[in-house]
C-alpha positions in Angstrom: 44.0 -62.2 -11.5 43.8 -58.5 -10.8 42.0 -57.2 -7.8 38.9 -55.2 -8.4 38.9 -51.6 -7.1 35.7 -52.3 -5.2 37.5 -55.0 -3.2 40.6 -52.9 -2.5 38.7 -49.8 -1.4 35.5 -51.1 0.1 35.4 -54.9 0.8 38.9 -55.4 2.2 38.9 -55.7 6.0 42.1 -53.6 6.4 40.5 -50.8 4.4 37.2 -51.0 6.3 39.0 -50.8 9.6 41.1 -47.8 8.3 37.8 -46.0 7.7 37.3 -46.0 11.5 40.7 -44.2 12.1 39.8 -41.4 9.8 36.3 -40.9 11.2 34.6 -42.1 8.0 33.3 -45.5 9.1 29.7 -44.5 9.8 29.4 -42.2 6.8 30.9 -44.7 4.2 29.0 -47.6 5.6 25.7 -45.8 5.0 26.6 -45.3 1.4 27.5 -48.9 0.6 24.0 -50.3 0.0 23.4 -47.6 -2.6 26.3 -48.3 -4.9 27.9 -51.3 -6.6 31.0 -49.8 -8.2 33.8 -47.6 -7.0 33.1 -44.6 -9.3 29.5 -44.4 -8.3 30.3 -44.8 -4.6 32.9 -42.0 -4.6 30.6 -39.8 -6.7 27.9 -40.3 -4.1 30.3 -39.3 -1.3 31.3 -36.2 -3.3 27.8 -35.3 -4.1 26.1 -35.8 -0.8 28.7 -35.3 1.9 30.6 -32.2 3.1 33.9 -31.0 1.5 35.7 -32.2 4.6 34.3 -35.7 4.3 35.0 -35.9 0.6 38.6 -34.8 1.2 39.2 -37.3 3.9 37.7 -40.1 1.7 40.0 -39.2 -1.2 43.1 -38.9 1.0 42.2 -42.3 2.6 41.9 -43.9 -0.9 45.3 -42.5 -1.7 46.9 -44.1 1.4 45.0 -47.4 0.9 46.5 -47.5 -2.6 50.0 -46.6 -1.3 49.7 -49.4 1.3 48.6 -51.9 -1.3 51.6 -51.0 -3.5 53.9 -51.4 -0.5 52.3 -54.9 0.2 52.6 -56.0 -3.5 56.0 -54.7 -4.4 57.9 -54.7 -1.1 56.0 -57.2 1.0 55.5 -54.5 3.7 52.1 -54.8 5.4 50.6 -51.8 7.1 48.0 -52.0 9.8 44.6 -50.3 9.4 45.6 -48.0 12.3 48.7 -46.8 10.4 46.8 -46.3 7.1 44.0 -44.4 8.7 46.2 -42.3 10.9 48.6 -41.4 8.1 45.6 -40.4 5.9 44.1 -38.3 8.7 47.5 -36.7 9.3 47.9 -35.9 5.6 44.4 -34.5 5.4 44.9 -32.2 8.4 48.1 -30.6 7.0 
């Protein structure tokens, strides 16, 4: 069974903890109750948050996806700290 994008990017404990390391935890948690699918959730972030927040959220999604691919294909598990810090580092460059 394929994982739903909502689970990977929102419900997963590793992802949620990685939000903290990018400084997005409070912002994204406030948006959760308003949306029930990933497209609407990210559109809400893009529409109502600053450009910096939107960019960090997009870069974090990229790093979550990359970490998931590493886990599935190479059985390499990244910690939320590594995912979040890598995303933040990429965004700041």
